N, C-alpha and C positions, 0 to 999 in steps of 0.2 A: 526372355521373350520380348521385353520392353526394348532392350538394346537392339535386337534384330529388327524390330518394327521401326525404330528411329532411323536405322541405317537404310532400310528400304525406302523411307520417305525422301531421303536426300540422294538416292541413287538414280541418276538420270538414265542409266543404261539398264535398269531393272528389267524392263520388258524384253530388251534385246538379249540379255543374259538368259532369262527364262526360256525364251524361244530356242536359244542355242542348247541349253541343257536337255530339252525334251526332243531335240532333233529337228525342229522347225527352222531349217537353215535359211530358206528364202525369206521367211518372216524376220529372222534375225538380221539379215542383210538390209531388209526394208527399214527395220527399226533403226538400224545404225546408219541408214542413208548411204549404203554402199551398193554400187551397181554391179560389181564383179567380185569373184572370190578366187582368182587365180594367184598362184605364188608370185608371178611377175608383178602384179599390181602392188603387193606388199613390198617387194624389193624396190620397186620404183618410187613408192610414196614415202618410205621410211628412210630418211637420210641419216648420216652419221651424227648430225647435230641434234637428233631427237633424244628424248628421255631414255634412260637405261631400260625401263620396262618395254618401250617400243622397240629398242634395239634387240631385246631378247626375242620378241615376236618375229623380227626380221631374221634373226639367226635360225629360228625354227623353220621359217619358210625356205631359207636357203638350204638348210639341211635336207628338207623333203624334196627340193627341186633339183639338187645337184648331188647325185649319189657319189660321184668321183671325189668330192671334197669333204665327205662326211667325217673322216678322221681328223682333218685339219680344223673343221668347224668345232668338233668336240674339244680339241686341244685349246682352241681359242676361247671357248666357253669356260673351260676349267681354269684358265688364267683369270678370267673375270670373276669366277666364283671364289678363287683363292684370295682375291683382293677384298671380297666381302660384299654382301648384298644387304641393303637396308631391310630392317625387320618388316616394314610396312609394304615392301615391294614383293608382294606375293606373285605378281605376274612373271617376274624374272625367274623365280623358283619353279613355277609351273612349267614355263617354257623349257627350262633346263631339264626338269624331270621328264617332260615329254620326249625330249631328244634322247635321253638315256633309255627310256622305254623303247623307243623306236630302234635303238641300237642293241636292245636285248640286255641292257645292264640294269636289272631291277634293283640290285643292292644300292647302286649309286643314285638311282631315282628316289628310293625311299630315304636315303640319307639327306638328299636335297629337300624333300618334302617335310622332313621332320623339323626343319628350321622355322616353319610357320604353323600357326594355328588357324589360318584362314580356312573357311569352309570348303573352298575349291581344292586346296591342298589336301585336306582331310579326305575329301571324296576320291581324289586320285589315289591316295594311300589305300583306301578300301578296295578300289579296283585292282591295284597292284597286288595286294595280299591275295585277292581272289585268283589272280593269274598264277600265283605261286601255290594255290590250293591251301592257303593258310586261312581257313574260314574263321578259326578262333581269333586270330589277330584282326581280321576284317570286322568281326563283331565288336571287338573292343574299340576300334576306331569309330565304328558306327555309333556306339554308345556316346562317345564324345560329341559327335555331330548332333545327336538327339538332345544332349544336354545343352548344346549351344542354341539350336533352333530346330525342333523336331518337325515343324511344319514347312520348312524350306524345301523347295523343289529338289535341290541337290540331296538333301537328307532322305526324301522320299525315294528318289532313284537309287541311292546307295542301299537303302533298306530292301528295295525290290531285288537288287542284284544279290544281296546276302541271302535273302529268302530262296532265290533260285539255286544258289550253291548249297544251301542246307537241305533242300528237297523235302520229301514227305508232305506233311500238312502245310508247310510253309509255301509250297508251290502255288496253291490257290490264293494265299495272301498276296503273293507277288503279282498274280493276275489282277487282283482287285486294285492294287496300287497303280499298275499301268493303265487299267481301265479308268480309274478316277482321274489320272493326269490327262488321259485322252479326252475325257468328257470336259475337262476344265480348259485345256489348251488346244483342242482339236487333235485327232489322231495323226501321228507322224510315223514314218518308217521305223524310227527307234522304238516308239511306244508300241506299235503294232507287232514288231519282232519280239518285244518283251512279252507281250501277251501270248504270242505263238510259242515262244520258248517254254513258258510255264505250262501250256497245254501239251506240248510234245513230251515234256518231262513226265507228265501224268499219263502218257500213252494215248492221248486224245488227238490223234493225228488228223482225222477228218475235220474236227473243229478248228484245228490250227491252220488249215489251208486257207480259210476265209480271210483272216487278218493278213496273211502273207500275200495273198493276191491283191488285197487293198493296198498294202505297202508297196507292191511292185507297180501298181497303177500311179502311185504318187511319185515314185522314183524308179524308173525301169532299170537303172544300173546299180541299185543299192546292193552291195555285196552280201550283207547279212540276209536280205530277203532271198537272193538267189541261192545261197548256200542252204538255207533252211528249206527252200522249195525242192532242192535236189534231194535232201533227206526225206522230206514228205513223200515225194514221188516214189522213192524206194520202198518206204514203209507201206504205202497204199497199193503197191504192186502195179503201178502205172506202166505203160509201154516204155521201153528204153529211150525212145526218141524224145519223150517228155523231159526226163532228167538230162539227157544229152543237150537239149536246147538251152537249158539253164546253164549247163556247164560251159557251152560254147560262148554264152554271153559273158561269163566270168573270164574266160580265156581272152576274149576280144577286148573287154573293157577294163579288166582289173589285173593286168599282167604282173604288177608288183605286189599284189595281195599275197600274204603268207599262204593262204589256201591254194592259190594257183601255183605258186612256186613249189610247194610241197607235192602237189598233184603231178606237175610236169616232171619233177625229179623222180617220182615213183614210176611214171610212164617210161622214162629213160632207163631206169633200173630194170623194169620188166622186159623192155625190148633187148637190153644187153644180155640178160639172163636167158631169154628165149633163144637167142642165137646159139647158145651153148648146146641146146637140145634139138636144133634143127638137123634133119638128116643130111648127110653129105650128098651133094649132087655130083655125080660122076660125069665128066665131060665125054 
């Protein structure tokens, strides 16, 4: 704990990082004195002469901005990783792991993260294990985080995610963690969706609607809020136009989101299959 405290004292970006962790992105930008958050800004401002850690941030921005070059970017990144990354350069490892995750390569992401014992890398490992439904491995990694710094915001968020995955009595514990962080850092869409998720998992759908509406007021295009409100509307038996409105918002503003891509694919499959059962129309 003493080590963590001394690190926090010299970390000039502590407030910006914490704001980012809890989903207060505008506050994070303000703390970091950044006016914009577009990929183009990153690509313009990070030149080839910058440090390797910044180059890795640029690579992630380019990966997300240019879908047609993703395979080439991954190949370029893997060449850099093969040369070797400094042990203290956790940023490069995080960016590489994020690219692998976006590409669906969880194994490569975990191999990359295993090279560092930085708290951010450990937190991403917890998240990745949960994506793979390996709660047992996520709990082991969480234990390492708690041994390092159990009071860190990242550790608290990781613990809440693990509690959500474990279910049962742990669901209410997850709610309390998100509530405590919201009281400490102000409620953000991320924290409000965390609270709502814990309530929905307990079958308390009416209670979950409040935090989700608050989250939507803070960010009207937040995909997690919209998806959860679609689910809430169905469970509460609201008129179809309610959930359809949230669905249209997702389709209009989040075309690249996995939820939208899968939904559109299923719509196309349904239309294709329906044609097979349409009565033939005689001329």
